[in-house]
gemmi code that builds the backbone of each chain (N, CA, C; Angstrom):
import gemmi

chains = {
    "A": [
        ("MET", (-13.191, -37.293, 2.573), (-11.948, -36.716, 2.070), (-12.053, -35.205, 1.945)),
        ("ALA", (-13.178, -34.766, 1.321), (-13.311, -33.331, 1.068), (-13.477, -32.547, 2.363)),
        ("ALA", (-14.037, -33.192, 3.409), (-14.275, -32.475, 4.657), (-12.986, -32.130, 5.373)),
        ("SER", (-11.891, -32.897, 5.099), (-10.638, -32.632, 5.791), (-9.901, -31.413, 5.225)),
        ("ARG", (-10.355, -30.908, 4.081), (-9.672, -29.779, 3.466), (-10.008, -28.497, 4.222)),
        ("PRO", (-9.021, -27.765, 4.710), (-9.330, -26.559, 5.468), (-9.925, -25.476, 4.575)),
        ("ASN", (-10.750, -24.621, 5.195), (-11.344, -23.528, 4.437), (-10.268, -22.494, 4.101)),
        ("ARG", (-10.126, -22.199, 2.830), (-9.151, -21.203, 2.413), (-9.851, -19.855, 2.318)),
        ("PRO", (-9.182, -18.769, 2.734), (-9.828, -17.467, 2.643), (-10.096, -17.083, 1.182)),
        ("GLU", (-11.164, -16.371, 1.001), (-11.563, -15.997, -0.356), (-10.635, -14.914, -0.910)),
        ("ARG", (-10.300, -15.022, -2.179), (-9.446, -14.013, -2.808), (-10.280, -12.809, -3.217)),
        ("ILE", (-9.651, -11.648, -3.141), (-10.360, -10.419, -3.490), (-9.642, -9.791, -4.687)),
        ("PHE", (-10.402, -9.511, -5.741), (-9.816, -8.865, -6.915), (-9.854, -7.353, -6.705)),
        ("SER", (-8.704, -6.734, -6.576), (-8.680, -5.299, -6.250), (-7.723, -4.554, -7.171)),
        ("PRO", (-8.195, -4.163, -8.370), (-7.318, -3.450, -9.310), (-6.854, -2.093, -8.781)),
        ("SER", (-7.679, -1.440, -7.971), (-7.261, -0.119, -7.464), (-6.048, -0.269, -6.548)),
        ("ALA", (-6.034, -1.321, -5.732), (-4.868, -1.547, -4.854), (-3.621, -1.820, -5.690)),
        ("ALA", (-3.808, -2.540, -6.825), (-2.664, -2.827, -7.690), (-2.110, -1.541, -8.287)),
        ("ILE", (-3.005, -0.632, -8.663), (-2.542, 0.659, -9.223), (-1.797, 1.452, -8.151)),
        ("PHE", (-2.354, 1.472, -6.937), (-1.670, 2.175, -5.842), (-0.304, 1.540, -5.564)),
        ("ALA", (-0.246, 0.193, -5.656), (1.026, -0.495, -5.393), (2.067, -0.100, -6.421)),
        ("TRP", (1.658, 0.170, -7.661), (2.620, 0.607, -8.676), (2.992, 2.076, -8.470)),
        ("LEU", (1.999, 2.890, -8.072), (2.260, 4.324, -7.916), (3.312, 4.598, -6.851)),
        ("TRP", (3.236, 3.874, -5.748), (4.233, 4.057, -4.675), (4.381, 2.717, -3.963)),
        ("PRO", (5.597, 2.198, -3.827), (5.787, 0.876, -3.223), (5.113, 0.760, -1.851)),
        ("GLY", (4.341, -0.284, -1.676), (3.712, -0.548, -0.374), (2.339, 0.055, -0.218)),
        ("LEU", (1.985, 0.997, -1.100), (0.706, 1.684, -0.945), (-0.476, 0.741, -1.176)),
        ("GLY", (-0.266, -0.306, -1.972), (-1.337, -1.270, -2.236), (-1.800, -1.943, -0.957)),
        ("TYR", (-0.858, -2.413, -0.150), (-1.227, -3.070, 1.113), (-1.869, -2.072, 2.062)),
        ("ILE", (-1.362, -0.848, 2.069), (-1.906, 0.151, 2.993), (-3.372, 0.442, 2.653)),
        ("THR", (-3.680, 0.519, 1.347), (-5.083, 0.762, 0.973), (-5.972, -0.433, 1.323)),
        ("LEU", (-5.375, -1.623, 1.442), (-6.159, -2.807, 1.828), (-6.245, -2.964, 3.346)),
        ("GLY", (-5.674, -2.011, 4.076), (-5.773, -2.036, 5.530), (-4.610, -2.698, 6.231)),
        ("GLU", (-3.615, -3.158, 5.472), (-2.445, -3.806, 6.087), (-1.310, -2.798, 6.162)),
        ("ARG", (-1.401, -1.918, 7.155), (-0.457, -0.804, 7.252), (0.976, -1.288, 7.480)),
        ("ARG", (1.145, -2.212, 8.429), (2.500, -2.639, 8.767), (3.159, -3.340, 7.582)),
        ("ARG", (2.388, -4.237, 6.933), (2.924, -4.958, 5.767), (3.305, -3.956, 4.670)),
        ("GLY", (2.457, -2.963, 4.479), (2.713, -1.951, 3.460), (3.973, -1.159, 3.749)),
        ("PHE", (4.138, -0.752, 5.007), (5.342, 0.026, 5.334), (6.599, -0.825, 5.235)),
        ("LEU", (6.501, -2.119, 5.560), (7.670, -2.987, 5.438), (8.061, -3.182, 3.968)),
        ("VAL", (7.049, -3.398, 3.110), (7.331, -3.523, 1.677), (7.920, -2.218, 1.147)),
        ("MET", (7.356, -1.090, 1.600), (7.860, 0.216, 1.182), (9.325, 0.381, 1.592)),
        ("PHE", (9.622, -0.007, 2.835), (11.005, 0.093, 3.316), (11.934, -0.760, 2.457)),
        ("GLY", (11.535, -2.017, 2.200), (12.412, -2.923, 1.439), (12.640, -2.446, 0.020)),
        ("LEU", (11.567, -2.022, -0.645), (11.702, -1.600, -2.044), (12.491, -0.303, -2.159)),
        ("LEU", (12.201, 0.664, -1.283), (12.944, 1.927, -1.356), (14.396, 1.720, -0.946)),
        ("PHE", (14.633, 0.780, -0.033), (16.012, 0.454, 0.356), (16.792, -0.027, -0.866)),
        ("LEU", (16.211, -0.967, -1.630), (16.900, -1.482, -2.825), (17.062, -0.379, -3.864)),
        ("PHE", (16.022, 0.423, -4.048), (16.069, 1.478, -5.067), (17.140, 2.515, -4.720)),
        ("VAL", (17.132, 2.981, -3.475), (18.091, 4.018, -3.055), (19.520, 3.458, -3.070)),
        ("CYS", (19.683, 2.207, -2.609), (21.018, 1.596, -2.635), (21.513, 1.482, -4.078)),
        ("GLY", (20.621, 1.104, -5.007), (21.007, 1.004, -6.417), (21.493, 2.332, -6.946)),
        ("LEU", (20.784, 3.407, -6.600), (21.199, 4.736, -7.071), (22.500, 5.174, -6.402)),
        ("LEU", (22.671, 4.817, -5.129), (23.910, 5.187, -4.434), (25.110, 4.454, -5.035)),
        ("ILE", (24.903, 3.199, -5.422), (26.012, 2.393, -5.939), (26.343, 2.790, -7.377)),
        ("GLY", (25.331, 2.805, -8.224), (25.599, 3.010, -9.654), (25.352, 4.412, -10.153)),
        ("GLY", (24.847, 5.294, -9.304), (24.526, 6.645, -9.756), (23.244, 6.660, -10.580)),
        ("LEU", (22.919, 7.833, -11.061), (21.680, 7.978, -11.835), (21.702, 7.153, -13.114)),
        ("ASP", (22.900, 6.864, -13.610), (23.018, 6.144, -14.880), (22.484, 4.716, -14.815)),
        ("CYS", (22.155, 4.257, -13.605), (21.611, 2.891, -13.461), (20.230, 2.756, -14.086)),
        ("VAL", (19.502, 3.848, -14.133), (18.152, 3.796, -14.701), (18.208, 4.537, -16.035)),
        ("ASP", (18.247, 3.766, -17.114), (18.465, 4.373, -18.430), (17.546, 3.707, -19.456)),
        ("LYS", (16.434, 4.361, -19.717), (15.448, 3.788, -20.636), (15.981, 3.746, -22.064)),
        ("LYS", (16.867, 4.674, -22.395), (17.345, 4.785, -23.772), (18.369, 3.696, -24.104)),
        ("ASN", (19.323, 3.498, -23.221), (20.424, 2.575, -23.519), (20.260, 1.186, -22.903)),
        ("ASP", (19.468, 1.079, -21.837), (19.268, -0.224, -21.178), (17.778, -0.546, -21.152)),
        ("LYS", (17.213, -0.734, -22.358), (15.751, -0.886, -22.445), (15.242, -2.124, -21.713)),
        ("LEU", (15.954, -3.239, -21.878), (15.477, -4.479, -21.253), (15.501, -4.379, -19.733)),
        ("TRP", (16.572, -3.768, -19.204), (16.645, -3.591, -17.748), (15.523, -2.673, -17.276)),
        ("PHE", (15.222, -1.665, -18.108), (14.196, -0.715, -17.681), (12.813, -1.361, -17.663)),
        ("LEU", (12.639, -2.424, -18.460), (11.363, -3.153, -18.400), (11.092, -3.628, -16.977)),
        ("ALA", (12.122, -4.134, -16.324), (11.978, -4.588, -14.930), (11.940, -3.396, -13.979)),
        ("GLN", (12.804, -2.410, -14.222), (12.898, -1.271, -13.294), (11.610, -0.450, -13.274)),
        ("GLY", (10.899, -0.430, -14.407), (9.677, 0.361, -14.500), (8.599, -0.089, -13.532)),
        ("PHE", (8.679, -1.346, -13.067), (7.673, -1.832, -12.103), (7.843, -1.187, -10.732)),
        ("CYS", (8.956, -0.475, -10.513), (9.107, 0.266, -9.249), (8.108, 1.413, -9.170)),
        ("GLY", (7.588, 1.825, -10.322), (6.607, 2.901, -10.329), (7.172, 4.196, -10.867)),
        ("PRO", (6.474, 5.291, -10.641), (6.909, 6.580, -11.191), (8.318, 6.988, -10.742)),
        ("ILE", (8.788, 6.498, -9.592), (10.131, 6.885, -9.152), (11.187, 6.444, -10.161)),
        ("ALA", (10.957, 5.303, -10.841), (11.918, 4.840, -11.854), (11.901, 5.790, -13.053)),
        ("PHE", (10.720, 6.263, -13.425), (10.626, 7.178, -14.566), (11.237, 8.533, -14.220)),
        ("VAL", (11.074, 8.967, -12.964), (11.693, 10.223, -12.525), (13.222, 10.082, -12.556)),
        ("ALA", (13.726, 8.939, -12.085), (15.183, 8.713, -12.101), (15.698, 8.684, -13.536)),
        ("ASP", (14.944, 8.065, -14.444), (15.365, 8.027, -15.848), (15.359, 9.429, -16.447)),
        ("PHE", (14.336, 10.214, -16.121), (14.252, 11.588, -16.637), (15.459, 12.396, -16.145)),
        ("ALA", (15.775, 12.254, -14.843), (16.923, 12.971, -14.286), (18.216, 12.505, -14.948)),
        ("ASN", (18.309, 11.208, -15.223), (19.502, 10.663, -15.886), (19.675, 11.297, -17.266)),
        ("GLN", (18.577, 11.338, -18.031), (18.666, 11.898, -19.391), (19.001, 13.388, -19.352)),
        ("LYS", (18.528, 14.101, -18.330), (18.739, 15.553, -18.277), (20.079, 15.934, -17.649)),
        ("ILE", (20.585, 15.097, -16.731), (21.791, 15.490, -15.992), (23.032, 14.748, -16.482)),
        ("VAL", (22.888, 13.408, -16.665), (24.082, 12.600, -16.967), (24.291, 12.421, -18.461)),
        ("GLN", (23.226, 12.103, -19.176), (23.364, 11.730, -20.593), (23.363, 12.940, -21.519)),
        ("THR", (23.938, 14.036, -21.084), (23.927, 15.232, -21.926), (25.043, 15.218, -22.962)),
        ("VAL", (26.049, 14.366, -22.726), (27.163, 14.286, -23.667), (26.899, 13.136, -24.633)),
        ("PRO", (27.019, 13.381, -25.949), (26.804, 12.274, -26.883), (27.882, 11.216, -26.738)),
        ("MET", (27.456, 9.965, -26.752), (28.404, 8.857, -26.564), (28.846, 8.264, -27.906)),
        ("ASP", (28.624, 8.993, -28.953), (28.944, 8.497, -30.289), (30.415, 8.782, -30.597)),
        ("PHE", (31.228, 7.738, -30.624), (32.648, 7.892, -30.977), (32.968, 7.076, -32.233)),
        ("THR", (31.969, 6.858, -33.066), (32.139, 6.058, -34.283), (32.879, 6.879, -35.352)),
        ("PRO", (33.276, 6.235, -36.466), (34.002, 6.996, -37.501), (33.149, 8.040, -38.234)),
        ("SER", (31.875, 8.161, -37.883), (31.035, 9.167, -38.556), (31.548, 10.572, -38.219)),
        ("ALA", (31.020, 11.572, -38.933), (31.475, 12.955, -38.726), (31.190, 13.408, -37.289)),
        ("ALA", (29.974, 13.084, -36.799), (29.617, 13.480, -35.430), (30.504, 12.755, -34.413)),
        ("GLY", (30.767, 11.475, -34.688), (31.611, 10.691, -33.787), (33.034, 11.226, -33.737)),
        ("GLN", (33.550, 11.625, -34.900), (34.912, 12.167, -34.941), (34.992, 13.509, -34.213)),
        ("ALA", (33.922, 14.296, -34.317), (33.890, 15.579, -33.601), (33.897, 15.339, -32.088)),
        ("ASN", (33.136, 14.332, -31.656), (33.125, 13.998, -30.223), (34.498, 13.506, -29.768)),
        ("ARG", (35.129, 12.691, -30.620), (36.459, 12.163, -30.287), (37.464, 13.311, -30.150)),
        ("ALA", (37.348, 14.269, -31.063), (38.265, 15.419, -31.012), (38.057, 16.200, -29.711)),
        ("ARG", (36.792, 16.376, -29.318), (36.503, 17.085, -28.055), (37.123, 16.345, -26.880)),
        ("TYR", (36.994, 15.015, -26.933), (37.518, 14.195, -25.843), (39.045, 14.287, -25.787)),
        ("GLU", (39.677, 14.206, -26.960), (41.150, 14.216, -26.997), (41.714, 15.582, -26.620)),
        ("GLN", (40.911, 16.633, -26.868), (41.358, 17.974, -26.465), (41.139, 18.213, -24.969)),
        ("GLY", (40.491, 17.251, -24.313), (40.302, 17.353, -22.853), (39.222, 18.336, -22.468)),
        ("ASP", (38.145, 18.380, -23.264), (37.014, 19.258, -22.948), (36.519, 18.952, -21.532)),
        ("PRO", (36.632, 19.915, -20.584), (36.296, 19.601, -19.175), (34.841, 19.188, -18.983)),
        ("GLU", (33.929, 19.793, -19.733), (32.509, 19.441, -19.613), (32.291, 17.975, -20.011)),
        ("MET", (32.961, 17.590, -21.119), (32.796, 16.214, -21.592), (33.411, 15.218, -20.602)),
        ("LEU", (34.584, 15.561, -20.066), (35.248, 14.645, -19.121), (34.424, 14.503, -17.845)),
        ("ARG", (33.831, 15.614, -17.399), (33.031, 15.573, -16.166), (31.799, 14.678, -16.363)),
        ("GLN", (31.152, 14.840, -17.527), (29.958, 14.027, -17.776), (30.309, 12.558, -17.986)),
        ("LEU", (31.436, 12.318, -18.655), (31.836, 10.926, -18.865), (32.130, 10.232, -17.537)),
        ("GLY", (32.601, 10.992, -16.540), (32.872, 10.434, -15.218), (31.613, 10.001, -14.504)),
        ("ARG", (30.472, 10.539, -14.929), (29.200, 10.199, -14.268), (28.544, 8.984, -14.900)),
        ("VAL", (29.049, 8.545, -16.026), (28.473, 7.366, -16.669), (29.011, 6.140, -15.949)),
        ("GLY", (28.092, 5.317, -15.481), (28.502, 4.122, -14.744), (29.052, 3.062, -15.677)),
        ("LEU", (30.138, 2.427, -15.241), (30.754, 1.376, -16.049), (31.076, 0.185, -15.163)),
        ("GLY", (31.232, -0.953, -15.777), (31.733, -2.128, -15.074), (30.775, -2.675, -14.040)),
        ("ARG", (31.357, -3.284, -13.023), (30.557, -4.001, -12.019), (29.650, -3.082, -11.230)),
        ("VAL", (30.143, -1.886, -10.928), (29.342, -0.965, -10.132), (28.046, -0.631, -10.864)),
        ("ASN", (28.169, -0.383, -12.169), (26.972, -0.102, -12.960), (26.067, -1.330, -13.042)),
        ("ASN", (26.670, -2.502, -13.241), (25.872, -3.737, -13.325), (25.081, -3.958, -12.042)),
        ("ILE", (25.763, -3.805, -10.912), (25.125, -4.135, -9.636), (24.072, -3.090, -9.273)),
        ("GLY", (24.350, -1.827, -9.530), (23.343, -0.789, -9.283), (22.097, -1.032, -10.122)),
        ("THR", (22.312, -1.378, -11.402), (21.190, -1.678, -12.295), (20.414, -2.895, -11.784)),
        ("LEU", (21.168, -3.904, -11.325), (20.542, -5.128, -10.814), (19.682, -4.843, -9.576)),
        ("TYR", (20.184, -4.009, -8.663), (19.423, -3.654, -7.454), (18.044, -3.106, -7.838)),
        ("ILE", (18.050, -2.143, -8.765), (16.793, -1.464, -9.092), (15.891, -2.388, -9.915)),
        ("ALA", (16.493, -3.214, -10.778), (15.684, -4.166, -11.553), (15.045, -5.197, -10.624)),
        ("LEU", (15.777, -5.674, -9.625), (15.200, -6.639, -8.679), (14.110, -5.990, -7.829)),
        ("ALA", (14.321, -4.711, -7.478), (13.270, -3.992, -6.747), (12.007, -3.939, -7.600)),
        ("GLY", (12.172, -3.674, -8.896), (11.017, -3.630, -9.792), (10.332, -4.976, -9.908)),
        ("LEU", (11.110, -6.049, -10.024), (10.502, -7.380, -10.156), (9.803, -7.792, -8.859)),
        ("MET", (10.399, -7.428, -7.715), (9.718, -7.730, -6.447), (8.424, -6.931, -6.336)),
        ("ASN", (8.453, -5.690, -6.844), (7.214, -4.900, -6.787), (6.159, -5.483, -7.720)),
        ("LEU", (6.603, -6.124, -8.820), (5.633, -6.802, -9.697), (4.927, -7.928, -8.928)),
        ("VAL", (5.693, -8.669, -8.133), (5.092, -9.735, -7.320), (4.118, -9.132, -6.300)),
        ("VAL", (4.524, -7.992, -5.709), (3.641, -7.317, -4.742), (2.357, -6.861, -5.435)),
        ("ILE", (2.507, -6.308, -6.645), (1.332, -5.827, -7.395), (0.375, -6.999, -7.659)),
        ("LEU", (0.925, -8.140, -8.078), (0.075, -9.314, -8.340), (-0.570, -9.814, -7.052)),
        ("ASP", (0.180, -9.719, -5.945), (-0.360, -10.192, -4.662), (-1.537, -9.338, -4.209)),
        ("VAL", (-1.446, -8.029, -4.392), (-2.577, -7.186, -3.962), (-3.705, -7.199, -4.995)),
        ("LEU", (-3.356, -7.504, -6.264), (-4.408, -7.582, -7.292), (-5.355, -8.745, -6.989)),
        ("TYR", (-4.780, -9.892, -6.644), (-5.584, -11.051, -6.221), (-5.307, -11.273, -4.733)),
        ("TYR", (-5.842, -10.387, -3.926), (-5.467, -10.320, -2.512), (-6.152, -11.405, -1.685)),
        ("THR", (-5.336, -12.118, -0.920), (-5.860, -13.101, 0.020), (-5.702, -12.536, 1.430)),
        ("PRO", (-6.811, -12.285, 2.117), (-6.686, -11.730, 3.480), (-5.906, -12.661, 4.396)),
        ("ARG", (-4.944, -12.086, 5.140), (-4.143, -12.869, 6.084), (-4.725, -12.713, 7.478)),
        ("PRO", (-4.619, -13.761, 8.279), (-5.028, -13.593, 9.670), (-3.995, -12.739, 10.388)),
        ("GLY", (-4.438, -11.845, 11.191), (-3.463, -11.047, 11.918), (-4.094, -9.788, 12.459)),
        ("PRO", (-3.542, -9.273, 13.558), (-4.149, -8.110, 14.185), (-3.933, -6.830, 13.386)),
        ("GLU", (-2.941, -6.862, 12.459), (-2.610, -5.608, 11.803), (-3.604, -5.216, 10.706)),
        ("ARG", (-4.452, -6.202, 10.274), (-5.358, -5.921, 9.159), (-6.741, -5.565, 9.695)),
        ("ARG", (-7.255, -4.451, 9.247), (-8.592, -4.061, 9.647), (-9.568, -4.577, 8.605)),
        ("ARG", (-10.318, -5.620, 8.977), (-11.192, -6.282, 8.003), (-12.266, -5.353, 7.467)),
        ("SER", (-12.674, -4.408, 8.273), (-13.761, -3.529, 7.833), (-13.330, -2.682, 6.634)),
        ("GLU", (-12.034, -2.505, 6.439), (-11.578, -1.642, 5.354), (-11.474, -2.366, 4.029)),
        ("VAL", (-11.578, -3.719, 4.076), (-11.448, -4.485, 2.850), (-12.813, -4.642, 2.218)),
        ("LYS", (-12.964, -4.184, 0.970), (-14.238, -4.312, 0.270), (-14.379, -5.725, -0.255)),
        ("ARG", (-15.524, -6.312, -0.032), (-15.765, -7.655, -0.536), (-16.706, -7.597, -1.739)),
    ],
    "B": [
        ("MET", (40.947, 6.346, -2.548), (40.520, 7.392, -1.612), (40.076, 8.640, -2.367)),
        ("THR", (40.852, 8.986, -3.414), (40.500, 10.161, -4.210), (39.138, 9.960, -4.865)),
        ("ALA", (38.897, 8.700, -5.322), (37.622, 8.401, -5.963), (36.464, 8.599, -4.992)),
        ("LEU", (36.691, 8.254, -3.714), (35.630, 8.414, -2.714), (35.355, 9.886, -2.434)),
        ("LEU", (36.427, 10.700, -2.407), (36.253, 12.115, -2.107), (35.506, 12.825, -3.227)),
        ("ALA", (35.704, 12.355, -4.466), (35.050, 12.993, -5.602), (33.631, 12.494, -5.807)),
        ("TYR", (33.178, 11.600, -4.964), (31.879, 10.954, -5.151), (30.727, 11.870, -4.750)),
        ("ILE", (29.779, 12.057, -5.634), (28.563, 12.811, -5.319), (27.423, 11.794, -5.253)),
        ("PRO", (26.836, 11.561, -4.062), (25.805, 10.527, -3.935), (24.644, 10.740, -4.906)),
        ("PHE", (24.133, 9.658, -5.429), (23.009, 9.591, -6.367), (23.351, 10.096, -7.771)),
        ("LEU", (24.494, 10.734, -7.928), (24.832, 11.267, -9.247), (25.968, 10.460, -9.863)),
        ("ASP", (27.007, 10.235, -9.068), (28.166, 9.489, -9.571), (28.086, 8.030, -9.142)),
        ("PRO", (28.629, 7.128, -9.956), (28.772, 5.732, -9.489), (29.862, 5.665, -8.416)),
        ("ILE", (29.690, 4.787, -7.435), (30.663, 4.696, -6.344), (31.759, 3.709, -6.754)),
        ("ASN", (32.820, 4.257, -7.307), (33.855, 3.428, -7.921), (34.672, 2.628, -6.906)),
        ("PHE", (34.535, 2.980, -5.627), (35.246, 2.244, -4.573), (34.903, 0.756, -4.610)),
        ("PHE", (33.672, 0.435, -5.012), (33.216, -0.960, -4.952), (33.579, -1.783, -6.182)),
        ("HIS", (34.371, -1.201, -7.094), (34.787, -1.996, -8.252), (35.557, -3.247, -7.813)),
        ("ASP", (36.396, -3.079, -6.777), (37.197, -4.215, -6.298), (36.497, -5.016, -5.206)),
        ("TRP", (35.467, -4.437, -4.609), (34.795, -5.090, -3.474), (33.334, -5.356, -3.810)),
        ("TRP", (33.052, -5.615, -5.066), (31.669, -5.716, -5.542), (30.896, -6.824, -4.841)),
        ("TYR", (31.588, -7.899, -4.456), (30.863, -9.027, -3.860), (30.264, -8.680, -2.497)),
        ("LEU", (30.787, -7.631, -1.834), (30.190, -7.211, -0.557), (28.778, -6.640, -0.758)),
        ("LEU", (28.507, -6.217, -1.988), (27.192, -5.634, -2.262), (26.090, -6.682, -2.273)),
        ("LEU", (26.466, -7.949, -2.200), (25.465, -9.018, -2.080), (24.705, -8.909, -0.753)),
        ("LEU", (25.391, -8.400, 0.291), (24.774, -8.364, 1.627), (23.541, -7.457, 1.665)),
        ("PRO", (23.654, -6.164, 1.293), (22.428, -5.340, 1.308), (21.385, -5.813, 0.311)),
        ("LEU", (21.834, -6.394, -0.815), (20.863, -6.881, -1.809), (20.020, -8.007, -1.221)),
        ("SER", (20.685, -8.967, -0.578), (19.935, -10.090, -0.013), (19.067, -9.628, 1.160)),
        ("PHE", (19.532, -8.626, 1.904), (18.715, -8.084, 2.997), (17.440, -7.440, 2.454)),
        ("GLY", (17.589, -6.604, 1.428), (16.419, -5.934, 0.844), (15.417, -6.923, 0.276)),
        ("LEU", (15.929, -7.929, -0.441), (15.031, -8.946, -1.015), (14.309, -9.711, 0.093)),
        ("SER", (15.027, -10.011, 1.171), (14.420, -10.757, 2.281), (13.314, -9.946, 2.950)),
        ("VAL", (13.548, -8.642, 3.127), (12.531, -7.790, 3.759), (11.246, -7.823, 2.934)),
        ("ILE", (11.386, -7.646, 1.607), (10.193, -7.599, 0.754), (9.497, -8.970, 0.749)),
        ("TYR", (10.285, -10.029, 0.562), (9.698, -11.369, 0.468), (8.970, -11.758, 1.749)),
        ("LYS", (9.638, -11.511, 2.880), (9.020, -11.910, 4.158), (7.812, -11.032, 4.479)),
        ("ALA", (7.882, -9.738, 4.127), (6.731, -8.861, 4.371), (5.524, -9.331, 3.576)),
        ("MET", (5.787, -9.906, 2.406), (4.688, -10.341, 1.547), (4.160, -11.719, 1.940)),
        ("ARG", (5.046, -12.610, 2.344), (4.673, -14.007, 2.506), (4.241, -14.409, 3.913)),
        ("MET", (4.728, -13.684, 4.934), (4.406, -14.121, 6.299), (2.939, -13.815, 6.613)),
        ("PRO", (2.162, -14.825, 7.033), (0.751, -14.558, 7.342), (0.597, -13.569, 8.493)),
        ("LYS", (1.361, -13.803, 9.552), (1.373, -12.858, 10.671), (2.803, -12.343, 10.771)),
        ("LEU", (2.939, -11.051, 10.971), (4.286, -10.473, 10.935), (4.957, -10.537, 12.310)),
        ("VAL", (4.812, -11.682, 12.959), (5.486, -11.835, 14.257), (6.900, -12.373, 14.007)),
        ("ARG", (7.844, -11.932, 14.796), (9.268, -12.284, 14.672), (9.766, -12.002, 13.249)),
        ("PHE", (9.352, -10.867, 12.725), (9.652, -10.526, 11.332), (11.150, -10.378, 11.095)),
        ("TRP", (11.821, -9.575, 11.943), (13.249, -9.285, 11.693), (14.112, -10.524, 11.878)),
        ("ARG", (13.665, -11.435, 12.746), (14.409, -12.688, 12.906), (14.328, -13.501, 11.607)),
        ("GLU", (13.110, -13.568, 11.050), (12.928, -14.295, 9.789), (13.742, -13.659, 8.653)),
        ("VAL", (13.777, -12.326, 8.646), (14.547, -11.617, 7.611), (16.029, -11.943, 7.750)),
        ("THR", (16.515, -11.954, 8.987), (17.934, -12.269, 9.217), (18.254, -13.681, 8.742)),
        ("VAL", (17.375, -14.627, 9.078), (17.605, -16.022, 8.674), (17.641, -16.132, 7.152)),
        ("MET", (16.694, -15.476, 6.468), (16.660, -15.585, 5.006), (17.877, -14.908, 4.372)),
        ("THR", (18.307, -13.772, 4.945), (19.497, -13.090, 4.422), (20.711, -14.017, 4.526)),
        ("VAL", (20.860, -14.656, 5.682), (21.993, -15.576, 5.870), (21.884, -16.751, 4.893)),
        ("GLN", (20.655, -17.258, 4.705), (20.468, -18.386, 3.769), (20.905, -18.001, 2.351)),
        ("ILE", (20.519, -16.804, 1.920), (20.885, -16.376, 0.562), (22.413, -16.262, 0.452)),
        ("VAL", (23.032, -15.619, 1.449), (24.480, -15.396, 1.380), (25.225, -16.732, 1.404)),
        ("VAL", (24.812, -17.624, 2.300), (25.469, -18.940, 2.364), (25.256, -19.707, 1.058)),
        ("GLY", (24.046, -19.623, 0.502), (23.767, -20.278, -0.782), (24.654, -19.750, -1.891)),
        ("MET", (24.838, -18.439, -1.931), (25.684, -17.852, -2.975), (27.142, -18.253, -2.798)),
        ("ILE", (27.591, -18.319, -1.528), (28.983, -18.741, -1.278), (29.165, -20.197, -1.718)),
        ("ALA", (28.163, -21.039, -1.397), (28.245, -22.445, -1.807), (28.265, -22.573, -3.323)),
        ("LEU", (27.435, -21.773, -4.005), (27.439, -21.791, -5.469), (28.792, -21.357, -6.013)),
        ("ALA", (29.367, -20.303, -5.394), (30.669, -19.804, -5.852), (31.739, -20.880, -5.689)),
        ("ILE", (31.710, -21.581, -4.534), (32.692, -22.652, -4.306), (32.488, -23.763, -5.339)),
        ("GLY", (31.224, -24.142, -5.559), (30.929, -25.205, -6.528), (31.393, -24.850, -7.933)),
        ("VAL", (31.108, -23.632, -8.348), (31.490, -23.225, -9.714), (33.008, -23.137, -9.834)),
        ("SER", (33.678, -22.594, -8.802), (35.140, -22.490, -8.916), (35.794, -23.878, -8.889)),
        ("LEU", (35.207, -24.795, -8.115), (35.748, -26.165, -8.148), (35.566, -26.778, -9.542)),
        ("PHE", (34.408, -26.537, -10.129), (34.134, -27.067, -11.472), (35.128, -26.505, -12.494)),
        ("VAL", (35.360, -25.195, -12.399), (36.230, -24.549, -13.392), (37.694, -24.944, -13.173)),
        ("GLN", (38.118, -25.032, -11.900), (39.541, -25.236, -11.641), (39.934, -26.705, -11.505)),
        ("VAL", (38.961, -27.579, -11.194), (39.305, -28.993, -10.997), (38.729, -29.869, -12.109)),
        ("VAL", (37.432, -29.722, -12.357), (36.784, -30.641, -13.305), (37.182, -30.325, -14.744)),
        ("ILE", (37.133, -29.071, -15.111), (37.411, -28.721, -16.515), (38.840, -29.088, -16.925)),
        ("PRO", (39.873, -28.847, -16.103), (41.224, -29.272, -16.515), (41.359, -30.797, -16.685)),
        ("MET", (40.424, -31.571, -16.067), (40.501, -33.027, -16.218), (39.932, -33.511, -17.549)),
        ("ILE", (39.180, -32.655, -18.215), (38.584, -33.046, -19.498), (39.704, -33.103, -20.543)),
        ("PRO", (39.846, -34.246, -21.259), (40.929, -34.343, -22.246), (40.719, -33.365, -23.401)),
        ("VAL", (41.815, -32.828, -23.856), (41.760, -31.878, -24.966), (41.508, -32.653, -26.255)),
        ("MET", (40.581, -32.144, -27.055), (40.298, -32.803, -28.340), (41.485, -32.624, -29.291)),
        ("PRO", (41.857, -33.707, -30.006), (42.998, -33.575, -30.940), (42.644, -32.668, -32.132)),
    ],
}
model = gemmi.Model(1)
for chain_id, residues in chains.items():
    chain = gemmi.Chain(chain_id)
    for i, (resn, *xyz) in enumerate(residues, 1):
        res = gemmi.Residue()
        res.name, res.seqid = resn, gemmi.SeqId(i, " ")
        for name, pos in zip(("N", "CA", "C"), xyz):
            atom = gemmi.Atom()
            atom.name, atom.element = name, gemmi.Element(name[0])
            atom.pos, atom.b_iso = gemmi.Position(*pos), 0.0
            res.add_atom(atom)
        chain.add_residue(res)
    model.add_chain(chain)
structure = gemmi.Structure()
structure.add_model(model)
structure.setup_entities()
């Protein structure tokens, strides 16, 4: 019975590849010698990330207001943190507090007076389905990159001409 | 049209898709398929064909789910007797 079981390739524990995979999408596979696989993963992840930003704008990545979504988006790597930083510096400059507090009433007064700076910034805040879908694109990119990170962390060598076995440390 | 002209890529949300949001499923399923197939295929032969097949599978699956849910909401739920 046991002899009929095919030999499975040995798994390689490679934390450095996992770190590279988080630093830039696809870099984990490239460091393991799988250039084509790495570039394809890079293309797919950056495609989702860029499409998310194109659809929902910078406001899609918001660590302050969408913490749970950012948990997933953060797996995209430093690019998610750069997008969040740009969001906080460019889009989220207007306070969104319109509550009955003194600060909220002051903001409401600015809005009702038609403050052009406030109206321009409010136009950049994503709302509704467009914001939901843009956020979803980037969160799914992050979750897929988490799977990629786990795959390169416990890497199983694949048969194929694209992988240079000599580059994989055993 | 005015909303499209005022659109600054990467900065503003693209408000044109508020009414056509379901079309955004197509690039989403394509991107997911590229990543999944790049990771799972042992040999990357006929890669784009596999990606196309998986993209179509996701889209057809979502359409089937949408039909199923709308049938449930519009046909099954009205058949449930109202509690007195």
